[in-house]
Steps between C-alpha positions, in 0.01 A plus 500: 500500500784740583660427164176579319458829689859606426473410131173691469642806676819510291344668196329758724833582663667533160221733385514709819873507585655425160707208375814604686387540859583346835141376537521305174838357601364383836192346341704317236734374771214379720333324208832333418541390862151348502568314177823374654309382807264310267808344332420671169856607431436600139232756593716613791794556265284712270385720789845535656648583158241776453578624852875487433470696174310783672739504796803510274350793311398693812779420746787365291667162508699567820200578722446240777135447396604431142778266615255306719262450208795397281595238761145364486516478120838326523347249741214437255752446220635201692171316453552307173137522390478874554841560348406316182152647469561861603864598490633309199326671212398824662676828472366780720209276592383461139503166326731524202422318178755241407628505143365217288732208450607478137653171399542590132799730558752220502860575419659266255874453508502250214680732256763594757547135594540404135762773442691392809488135393625588151779714646615220732473244220704725269772544765520128567544423129775763466684357799496151348656626176 
């Protein structure tokens, strides 16, 4: 119930205080903590990442509050499932598209191999004579 209340109040706080406010940071952090308590580490990572981004913008990366949130994110990165699902292909919290795998761009070294073989063969015949 607390999680639902916090999630519902988040948009109101953003509208009233703005995206970059202490109230929004605290709400994001509390939501992340509740997700963590429910063992939903992926949702917790998303909330703590949002919290961290705002803190880093407002306070800088050396602020103790920012460092504490960074430690929490580092702890979440140690969970293999969360690390694979959230941190692997995300940059700044946004899922990045992976380039398509193209198997038709194969490099052929057949011509180079043939030239090398002919060169070695030519040298071996000249050495015999």
